[in-house]
mmCIF file of the N, C-alpha and C atoms, coordinates in Angstrom:
data_MODEL
# 
_entry.id   MODEL 
# 
loop_
_atom_site.group_PDB 
_atom_site.id 
_atom_site.type_symbol 
_atom_site.label_atom_id 
_atom_site.label_alt_id 
_atom_site.label_comp_id 
_atom_site.label_asym_id 
_atom_site.label_entity_id 
_atom_site.label_seq_id 
_atom_site.pdbx_PDB_ins_code 
_atom_site.Cartn_x 
_atom_site.Cartn_y 
_atom_site.Cartn_z 
_atom_site.occupancy 
_atom_site.B_iso_or_equiv 
_atom_site.pdbx_formal_charge 
_atom_site.auth_seq_id 
_atom_site.auth_comp_id 
_atom_site.auth_asym_id 
_atom_site.auth_atom_id 
_atom_site.pdbx_PDB_model_num 
ATOM 1   N N  . MET A 1 1  ? -130.268 103.075 1.885  1.00 0.00 ? 1  MET A N  1 
ATOM 2   C CA . MET A 1 1  ? -129.505 103.710 2.949  1.00 0.00 ? 1  MET A CA 1 
ATOM 3   C C  . MET A 1 1  ? -130.239 104.968 3.392  1.00 0.00 ? 1  MET A C  1 
ATOM 4   N N  . THR A 1 2  ? -130.375 105.134 4.676  1.00 0.00 ? 2  THR A N  1 
ATOM 5   C CA . THR A 1 2  ? -131.047 106.326 5.210  1.00 0.00 ? 2  THR A CA 1 
ATOM 6   C C  . THR A 1 2  ? -130.027 107.443 5.407  1.00 0.00 ? 2  THR A C  1 
ATOM 7   N N  . SER A 1 3  ? -130.523 108.644 5.510  1.00 0.00 ? 3  SER A N  1 
ATOM 8   C CA . SER A 1 3  ? -129.630 109.779 5.598  1.00 0.00 ? 3  SER A CA 1 
ATOM 9   C C  . SER A 1 3  ? -130.183 110.833 6.574  1.00 0.00 ? 3  SER A C  1 
ATOM 10  N N  . HIS A 1 4  ? -129.256 111.555 7.166  1.00 0.00 ? 4  HIS A N  1 
ATOM 11  C CA . HIS A 1 4  ? -129.580 112.683 8.035  1.00 0.00 ? 4  HIS A CA 1 
ATOM 12  C C  . HIS A 1 4  ? -129.773 113.953 7.199  1.00 0.00 ? 4  HIS A C  1 
ATOM 13  N N  . PHE A 1 5  ? -129.309 113.913 5.945  1.00 0.00 ? 5  PHE A N  1 
ATOM 14  C CA . PHE A 1 5  ? -129.314 115.107 5.082  1.00 0.00 ? 5  PHE A CA 1 
ATOM 15  C C  . PHE A 1 5  ? -130.238 114.956 3.894  1.00 0.00 ? 5  PHE A C  1 
ATOM 16  N N  . THR A 1 6  ? -130.785 116.084 3.432  1.00 0.00 ? 6  THR A N  1 
ATOM 17  C CA . THR A 1 6  ? -131.609 116.108 2.217  1.00 0.00 ? 6  THR A CA 1 
ATOM 18  C C  . THR A 1 6  ? -130.693 115.995 1.001  1.00 0.00 ? 6  THR A C  1 
ATOM 19  N N  . LYS A 1 7  ? -131.292 115.822 -0.174 1.00 0.00 ? 7  LYS A N  1 
ATOM 20  C CA . LYS A 1 7  ? -130.478 115.756 -1.388 1.00 0.00 ? 7  LYS A CA 1 
ATOM 21  C C  . LYS A 1 7  ? -129.767 117.081 -1.666 1.00 0.00 ? 7  LYS A C  1 
ATOM 22  N N  . GLU A 1 8  ? -130.262 118.176 -1.062 1.00 0.00 ? 8  GLU A N  1 
ATOM 23  C CA . GLU A 1 8  ? -129.602 119.482 -1.198 1.00 0.00 ? 8  GLU A CA 1 
ATOM 24  C C  . GLU A 1 8  ? -128.457 119.652 -0.216 1.00 0.00 ? 8  GLU A C  1 
ATOM 25  N N  . GLY A 1 9  ? -128.312 118.708 0.719  1.00 0.00 ? 9  GLY A N  1 
ATOM 26  C CA . GLY A 1 9  ? -127.214 118.755 1.682  1.00 0.00 ? 9  GLY A CA 1 
ATOM 27  C C  . GLY A 1 9  ? -127.541 119.403 3.021  1.00 0.00 ? 9  GLY A C  1 
ATOM 28  N N  . THR A 1 10 ? -128.797 119.774 3.231  1.00 0.00 ? 10 THR A N  1 
ATOM 29  C CA . THR A 1 10 ? -129.195 120.356 4.513  1.00 0.00 ? 10 THR A CA 1 
ATOM 30  C C  . THR A 1 10 ? -129.742 119.275 5.429  1.00 0.00 ? 10 THR A C  1 
ATOM 31  N N  . PRO A 1 11 ? -129.640 119.441 6.755  1.00 0.00 ? 11 PRO A N  1 
ATOM 32  C CA . PRO A 1 11 ? -130.156 118.426 7.659  1.00 0.00 ? 11 PRO A CA 1 
ATOM 33  C C  . PRO A 1 11 ? -131.675 118.270 7.520  1.00 0.00 ? 11 PRO A C  1 
ATOM 34  N N  . LYS A 1 12 ? -132.132 117.017 7.586  1.00 0.00 ? 12 LYS A N  1 
ATOM 35  C CA . LYS A 1 12 ? -133.575 116.753 7.558  1.00 0.00 ? 12 LYS A CA 1 
ATOM 36  C C  . LYS A 1 12 ? -134.190 117.159 8.889  1.00 0.00 ? 12 LYS A C  1 
ATOM 37  N N  . LYS A 1 13 ? -135.492 117.478 8.869  1.00 0.00 ? 13 LYS A N  1 
ATOM 38  C CA . LYS A 1 13 ? -136.213 117.780 10.097 1.00 0.00 ? 13 LYS A CA 1 
ATOM 39  C C  . LYS A 1 13 ? -136.243 116.523 10.955 1.00 0.00 ? 13 LYS A C  1 
ATOM 40  N N  . GLY A 1 14 ? -135.947 116.673 12.225 1.00 0.00 ? 14 GLY A N  1 
ATOM 41  C CA . GLY A 1 14 ? -135.954 115.541 13.139 1.00 0.00 ? 14 GLY A CA 1 
ATOM 42  C C  . GLY A 1 14 ? -137.148 115.597 14.069 1.00 0.00 ? 14 GLY A C  1 
ATOM 43  N N  . TYR A 1 15 ? -137.674 114.426 14.396 1.00 0.00 ? 15 TYR A N  1 
ATOM 44  C CA . TYR A 1 15 ? -138.801 114.294 15.323 1.00 0.00 ? 15 TYR A CA 1 
ATOM 45  C C  . TYR A 1 15 ? -138.354 113.465 16.517 1.00 0.00 ? 15 TYR A C  1 
ATOM 46  N N  . ARG A 1 16 ? -138.785 113.855 17.707 1.00 0.00 ? 16 ARG A N  1 
ATOM 47  C CA . ARG A 1 16 ? -138.366 113.164 18.936 1.00 0.00 ? 16 ARG A CA 1 
ATOM 48  C C  . ARG A 1 16 ? -138.905 111.746 19.049 1.00 0.00 ? 16 ARG A C  1 
ATOM 49  N N  . THR A 1 17 ? -140.088 111.512 18.478 1.00 0.00 ? 17 THR A N  1 
ATOM 50  C CA . THR A 1 17 ? -140.683 110.179 18.578 1.00 0.00 ? 17 THR A CA 1 
ATOM 51  C C  . THR A 1 17 ? -141.067 109.653 17.206 1.00 0.00 ? 17 THR A C  1 
ATOM 52  N N  . GLU A 1 18 ? -141.163 108.340 17.116 1.00 0.00 ? 18 GLU A N  1 
ATOM 53  C CA . GLU A 1 18 ? -141.599 107.706 15.879 1.00 0.00 ? 18 GLU A CA 1 
ATOM 54  C C  . GLU A 1 18 ? -143.040 108.122 15.553 1.00 0.00 ? 18 GLU A C  1 
ATOM 55  N N  . ALA A 1 19 ? -143.857 108.238 16.582 1.00 0.00 ? 19 ALA A N  1 
ATOM 56  C CA . ALA A 1 19 ? -145.268 108.625 16.382 1.00 0.00 ? 19 ALA A CA 1 
ATOM 57  C C  . ALA A 1 19 ? -145.373 110.013 15.739 1.00 0.00 ? 19 ALA A C  1 
ATOM 58  N N  . LYS A 1 20 ? -144.560 110.960 16.196 1.00 0.00 ? 20 LYS A N  1 
ATOM 59  C CA . LYS A 1 20 ? -144.580 112.313 15.611 1.00 0.00 ? 20 LYS A CA 1 
ATOM 60  C C  . LYS A 1 20 ? -144.128 112.283 14.154 1.00 0.00 ? 20 LYS A C  1 
ATOM 61  N N  . ALA A 1 21 ? -143.096 111.479 13.868 1.00 0.00 ? 21 ALA A N  1 
ATOM 62  C CA . ALA A 1 21 ? -142.613 111.374 12.487 1.00 0.00 ? 21 ALA A CA 1 
ATOM 63  C C  . ALA A 1 21 ? -143.665 110.740 11.595 1.00 0.00 ? 21 ALA A C  1 
ATOM 64  N N  . LYS A 1 22 ? -144.325 109.703 12.092 1.00 0.00 ? 22 LYS A N  1 
ATOM 65  C CA . LYS A 1 22 ? -145.388 109.054 11.304 1.00 0.00 ? 22 LYS A CA 1 
ATOM 66  C C  . LYS A 1 22 ? -146.552 109.989 11.078 1.00 0.00 ? 22 LYS A C  1 
ATOM 67  N N  . GLN A 1 23 ? -146.870 110.800 12.082 1.00 0.00 ? 23 GLN A N  1 
ATOM 68  C CA . GLN A 1 23 ? -147.947 111.773 11.922 1.00 0.00 ? 23 GLN A CA 1 
ATOM 69  C C  . GLN A 1 23 ? -147.601 112.787 10.825 1.00 0.00 ? 23 GLN A C  1 
ATOM 70  N N  . ALA A 1 24 ? -146.367 113.246 10.825 1.00 0.00 ? 24 ALA A N  1 
ATOM 71  C CA . ALA A 1 24 ? -145.913 114.200 9.792  1.00 0.00 ? 24 ALA A CA 1 
ATOM 72  C C  . ALA A 1 24 ? -145.930 113.539 8.411  1.00 0.00 ? 24 ALA A C  1 
ATOM 73  N N  . ALA A 1 25 ? -145.556 112.277 8.346  1.00 0.00 ? 25 ALA A N  1 
ATOM 74  C CA . ALA A 1 25 ? -145.568 111.550 7.050  1.00 0.00 ? 25 ALA A CA 1 
ATOM 75  C C  . ALA A 1 25 ? -147.011 111.424 6.550  1.00 0.00 ? 25 ALA A C  1 
ATOM 76  N N  . GLN A 1 26 ? -147.942 111.176 7.458  1.00 0.00 ? 26 GLN A N  1 
ATOM 77  C CA . GLN A 1 26 ? -149.359 111.076 7.068  1.00 0.00 ? 26 GLN A CA 1 
ATOM 78  C C  . GLN A 1 26 ? -149.872 112.414 6.548  1.00 0.00 ? 26 GLN A C  1 
ATOM 79  N N  . VAL A 1 27 ? -149.505 113.509 7.192  1.00 0.00 ? 27 VAL A N  1 
ATOM 80  C CA . VAL A 1 27 ? -149.896 114.836 6.736  1.00 0.00 ? 27 VAL A CA 1 
ATOM 81  C C  . VAL A 1 27 ? -149.322 115.086 5.326  1.00 0.00 ? 27 VAL A C  1 
ATOM 82  N N  . SER A 1 28 ? -148.081 114.696 5.109  1.00 0.00 ? 28 SER A N  1 
ATOM 83  C CA . SER A 1 28 ? -147.472 114.858 3.798  1.00 0.00 ? 28 SER A CA 1 
ATOM 84  C C  . SER A 1 28 ? -148.225 114.065 2.731  1.00 0.00 ? 28 SER A C  1 
ATOM 85  N N  . TRP A 1 29 ? -148.685 112.868 3.111  1.00 0.00 ? 29 TRP A N  1 
ATOM 86  C CA . TRP A 1 29 ? -149.465 112.037 2.184  1.00 0.00 ? 29 TRP A CA 1 
ATOM 87  C C  . TRP A 1 29 ? -150.785 112.727 1.832  1.00 0.00 ? 29 TRP A C  1 
ATOM 88  N N  . VAL A 1 30 ? -151.474 113.251 2.834  1.00 0.00 ? 30 VAL A N  1 
ATOM 89  C CA . VAL A 1 30 ? -152.777 113.895 2.607  1.00 0.00 ? 30 VAL A CA 1 
ATOM 90  C C  . VAL A 1 30 ? -152.622 115.164 1.775  1.00 0.00 ? 30 VAL A C  1 
ATOM 91  N N  . ILE A 1 31 ? -151.623 115.969 2.083  1.00 0.00 ? 31 ILE A N  1 
ATOM 92  C CA . ILE A 1 31 ? -151.455 117.261 1.394  1.00 0.00 ? 31 ILE A CA 1 
ATOM 93  C C  . ILE A 1 31 ? -150.791 117.116 0.025  1.00 0.00 ? 31 ILE A C  1 
ATOM 94  N N  . ASN A 1 32 ? -149.718 116.303 -0.036 1.00 0.00 ? 32 ASN A N  1 
ATOM 95  C CA . ASN A 1 32 ? -148.911 116.236 -1.252 1.00 0.00 ? 32 ASN A CA 1 
ATOM 96  C C  . ASN A 1 32 ? -148.990 114.908 -1.993 1.00 0.00 ? 32 ASN A C  1 
ATOM 97  N N  . GLY A 1 33 ? -149.594 113.906 -1.384 1.00 0.00 ? 33 GLY A N  1 
ATOM 98  C CA . GLY A 1 33 ? -149.617 112.590 -1.998 1.00 0.00 ? 33 GLY A CA 1 
ATOM 99  C C  . GLY A 1 33 ? -148.252 111.914 -1.960 1.00 0.00 ? 33 GLY A C  1 
ATOM 100 N N  . ALA A 1 34 ? -147.395 112.380 -1.063 1.00 0.00 ? 34 ALA A N  1 
ATOM 101 C CA . ALA A 1 34 ? -146.022 111.858 -0.970 1.00 0.00 ? 34 ALA A CA 1 
ATOM 102 C C  . ALA A 1 34 ? -145.991 110.660 -0.024 1.00 0.00 ? 34 ALA A C  1 
ATOM 103 N N  . GLU A 1 35 ? -145.536 109.510 -0.532 1.00 0.00 ? 35 GLU A N  1 
ATOM 104 C CA . GLU A 1 35 ? -145.390 108.323 0.285  1.00 0.00 ? 35 GLU A CA 1 
ATOM 105 C C  . GLU A 1 35 ? -144.020 108.359 0.945  1.00 0.00 ? 35 GLU A C  1 
ATOM 106 N N  . LEU A 1 36 ? -144.015 108.511 2.267  1.00 0.00 ? 36 LEU A N  1 
ATOM 107 C CA . LEU A 1 36 ? -142.758 108.608 3.000  1.00 0.00 ? 36 LEU A CA 1 
ATOM 108 C C  . LEU A 1 36 ? -142.700 107.545 4.097  1.00 0.00 ? 36 LEU A C  1 
ATOM 109 N N  . GLN A 1 37 ? -141.500 107.089 4.357  1.00 0.00 ? 37 GLN A N  1 
ATOM 110 C CA . GLN A 1 37 ? -141.314 106.161 5.468  1.00 0.00 ? 37 GLN A CA 1 
ATOM 111 C C  . GLN A 1 37 ? -140.575 106.899 6.588  1.00 0.00 ? 37 GLN A C  1 
ATOM 112 N N  . THR A 1 38 ? -140.665 106.396 7.786  1.00 0.00 ? 38 THR A N  1 
ATOM 113 C CA . THR A 1 38 ? -139.953 106.995 8.904  1.00 0.00 ? 38 THR A CA 1 
ATOM 114 C C  . THR A 1 38 ? -138.833 106.062 9.346  1.00 0.00 ? 38 THR A C  1 
ATOM 115 N N  . TYR A 1 39 ? -137.773 106.651 9.893  1.00 0.00 ? 39 TYR A N  1 
ATOM 116 C CA . TYR A 1 39 ? -136.640 105.861 10.339 1.00 0.00 ? 39 TYR A CA 1 
ATOM 117 C C  . TYR A 1 39 ? -135.875 106.610 11.427 1.00 0.00 ? 39 TYR A C  1 
ATOM 118 N N  . ARG A 1 40 ? -135.230 105.864 12.288 1.00 0.00 ? 40 ARG A N  1 
ATOM 119 C CA . ARG A 1 40 ? -134.382 106.427 13.349 1.00 0.00 ? 40 ARG A CA 1 
ATOM 120 C C  . ARG A 1 40 ? -133.022 106.712 12.757 1.00 0.00 ? 40 ARG A C  1 
ATOM 121 N N  . CYS A 1 41 ? -132.529 107.928 12.922 1.00 0.00 ? 41 CYS A N  1 
ATOM 122 C CA . CYS A 1 41 ? -131.260 108.363 12.347 1.00 0.00 ? 41 CYS A CA 1 
ATOM 123 C C  . CYS A 1 41 ? -130.081 107.932 13.230 1.00 0.00 ? 41 CYS A C  1 
ATOM 124 N N  . ASP A 1 42 ? -129.102 107.286 12.632 1.00 0.00 ? 42 ASP A N  1 
ATOM 125 C CA . ASP A 1 42 ? -127.893 106.883 13.362 1.00 0.00 ? 42 ASP A CA 1 
ATOM 126 C C  . ASP A 1 42 ? -127.001 108.091 13.689 1.00 0.00 ? 42 ASP A C  1 
ATOM 127 N N  . PHE A 1 43 ? -127.188 109.181 12.975 1.00 0.00 ? 43 PHE A N  1 
ATOM 128 C CA . PHE A 1 43 ? -126.352 110.377 13.152 1.00 0.00 ? 43 PHE A CA 1 
ATOM 129 C C  . PHE A 1 43 ? -126.824 111.214 14.345 1.00 0.00 ? 43 PHE A C  1 
ATOM 130 N N  . CYS A 1 44 ? -128.135 111.540 14.383 1.00 0.00 ? 44 CYS A N  1 
ATOM 131 C CA . CYS A 1 44 ? -128.653 112.445 15.427 1.00 0.00 ? 44 CYS A CA 1 
ATOM 132 C C  . CYS A 1 44 ? -129.595 111.745 16.415 1.00 0.00 ? 44 CYS A C  1 
ATOM 133 N N  . HIS A 1 45 ? -129.965 110.502 16.113 1.00 0.00 ? 45 HIS A N  1 
ATOM 134 C CA . HIS A 1 45 ? -130.822 109.678 16.959 1.00 0.00 ? 45 HIS A CA 1 
ATOM 135 C C  . HIS A 1 45 ? -132.258 110.202 17.058 1.00 0.00 ? 45 HIS A C  1 
ATOM 136 N N  . LEU A 1 46 ? -132.649 111.095 16.162 1.00 0.00 ? 46 LEU A N  1 
ATOM 137 C CA . LEU A 1 46 ? -134.036 111.527 16.048 1.00 0.00 ? 46 LEU A CA 1 
ATOM 138 C C  . LEU A 1 46 ? -134.673 110.720 14.933 1.00 0.00 ? 46 LEU A C  1 
ATOM 139 N N  . TRP A 1 47 ? -135.950 110.941 14.706 1.00 0.00 ? 47 TRP A N  1 
ATOM 140 C CA . TRP A 1 47 ? -136.702 110.265 13.636 1.00 0.00 ? 47 TRP A CA 1 
ATOM 141 C C  . TRP A 1 47 ? -136.822 111.203 12.443 1.00 0.00 ? 47 TRP A C  1 
ATOM 142 N N  . HIS A 1 48 ? -136.613 110.670 11.255 1.00 0.00 ? 48 HIS A N  1 
ATOM 143 C CA . HIS A 1 48 ? -136.743 111.426 10.005 1.00 0.00 ? 48 HIS A CA 1 
ATOM 144 C C  . HIS A 1 48 ? -137.750 110.726 9.092  1.00 0.00 ? 48 HIS A C  1 
ATOM 145 N N  . MET A 1 49 ? -138.104 111.417 8.025  1.00 0.00 ? 49 MET A N  1 
ATOM 146 C CA . MET A 1 49 ? -138.950 110.849 6.946  1.00 0.00 ? 49 MET A CA 1 
ATOM 147 C C  . MET A 1 49 ? -138.120 110.813 5.683  1.00 0.00 ? 49 MET A C  1 
ATOM 148 N N  . GLY A 1 50 ? -138.410 109.831 4.842  1.00 0.00 ? 50 GLY A N  1 
ATOM 149 C CA . GLY A 1 50 ? -137.739 109.759 3.556  1.00 0.00 ? 50 GLY A CA 1 
ATOM 150 C C  . GLY A 1 50 ? -138.540 108.893 2.615  1.00 0.00 ? 50 GLY A C  1 
ATOM 151 N N  . LYS A 1 51 ? -138.197 108.948 1.334  1.00 0.00 ? 51 LYS A N  1 
ATOM 152 C CA . LYS A 1 51 ? -138.866 108.125 0.345  1.00 0.00 ? 51 LYS A CA 1 
ATOM 153 C C  . LYS A 1 51 ? -138.553 106.664 0.632  1.00 0.00 ? 51 LYS A C  1 
ATOM 154 N N  . PRO A 1 52 ? -139.528 105.792 0.352  1.00 0.00 ? 52 PRO A N  1 
ATOM 155 C CA . PRO A 1 52 ? -139.282 104.360 0.548  1.00 0.00 ? 52 PRO A CA 1 
ATOM 156 C C  . PRO A 1 52 ? -138.138 103.871 -0.327 1.00 0.00 ? 52 PRO A C  1 
ATOM 157 N N  . PHE A 1 53 ? -137.434 102.883 0.175  1.00 0.00 ? 53 PHE A N  1 
ATOM 158 C CA . PHE A 1 53 ? -136.333 102.291 -0.601 1.00 0.00 ? 53 PHE A CA 1 
ATOM 159 C C  . PHE A 1 53 ? -136.883 101.520 -1.776 1.00 0.00 ? 53 PHE A C  1 
ATOM 160 N N  . SER A 1 54 ? -136.227 101.624 -2.909 1.00 0.00 ? 54 SER A N  1 
ATOM 161 C CA . SER A 1 54 ? -136.593 100.776 -4.042 1.00 0.00 ? 54 SER A CA 1 
ATOM 162 C C  . SER A 1 54 ? -135.730 99.514  -3.962 1.00 0.00 ? 54 SER A C  1 
ATOM 163 N N  . ARG A 1 55 ? -136.341 98.413  -4.247 1.00 0.00 ? 55 ARG A N  1 
ATOM 164 C CA . ARG A 1 55 ? -135.613 97.131  -4.136 1.00 0.00 ? 55 ARG A CA 1 
ATOM 165 C C  . ARG A 1 55 ? -135.377 96.519  -5.479 1.00 0.00 ? 55 ARG A C  1 
# 
Protein backbone atom coordinates (compact mmCIF):
# COMPACT_ATOMS: atom_id res chain seq x y z
CA MET A 1 0.00 0.00 0.00
CA THR A 2 1.35 3.42 -0.92
CA SER A 3 1.14 6.39 1.38
CA HIS A 4 1.16 10.17 1.31
CA PHE A 5 2.85 10.20 4.73
CA THR A 6 6.25 9.11 6.05
CA LYS A 7 6.53 6.58 8.88
CA GLU A 8 6.96 9.62 11.18
CA GLY A 9 3.55 10.94 10.05
CA THR A 10 4.73 13.92 7.99
CA PRO A 11 3.72 14.37 4.33
CA LYS A 12 6.15 12.93 1.78
CA LYS A 13 7.81 15.26 -0.72
CA GLY A 14 5.68 15.45 -3.85
CA TYR A 15 6.89 15.78 -7.43
CA ARG A 16 4.77 17.20 -10.27
CA THR A 17 5.90 14.59 -12.79
CA GLU A 18 6.88 10.95 -12.74
CA ALA A 19 10.15 11.89 -14.44
CA LYS A 20 11.10 14.28 -11.62
CA ALA A 21 10.27 11.63 -9.00
CA LYS A 22 12.33 9.01 -10.84
CA GLN A 23 15.22 11.45 -11.10
CA ALA A 24 15.09 12.04 -7.33
CA ALA A 25 14.94 8.27 -6.72
CA GLN A 26 18.04 7.81 -8.90
CA VAL A 27 19.89 10.50 -6.93
CA SER A 28 18.92 8.73 -3.70
CA TRP A 29 20.30 5.48 -5.12
CA VAL A 30 23.62 7.10 -6.09
CA ILE A 31 24.07 8.99 -2.81
CA ASN A 32 22.54 6.58 -0.27
CA GLY A 33 22.20 3.26 -2.08
CA ALA A 34 18.47 3.43 -1.35
CA GLU A 35 16.27 1.50 -3.76
CA LEU A 36 13.06 3.50 -4.12
CA GLN A 37 10.05 3.20 -6.37
CA THR A 38 7.86 6.04 -7.57
CA TYR A 39 4.07 6.15 -7.48
CA ARG A 40 1.19 8.55 -8.06
CA CYS A 41 -0.48 9.49 -4.77
CA ASP A 42 -4.26 9.07 -4.55
CA PHE A 43 -4.34 11.69 -1.77
CA CYS A 44 -2.52 14.66 -3.37
CA HIS A 45 -2.16 13.44 -6.98
CA LEU A 46 1.57 14.21 -6.99
CA TRP A 47 4.36 11.65 -7.38
CA HIS A 48 6.17 10.25 -4.32
CA MET A 49 9.02 7.83 -3.67
CA GLY A 50 8.90 4.87 -1.35
CA LYS A 51 10.55 1.55 -0.61
CA PRO A 52 9.56 -1.26 -2.97
CA PHE A 53 6.76 -3.50 -1.80
CA SER A 54 7.77 -6.86 -0.41
CA ARG A 55 5.74 -9.72 -1.80
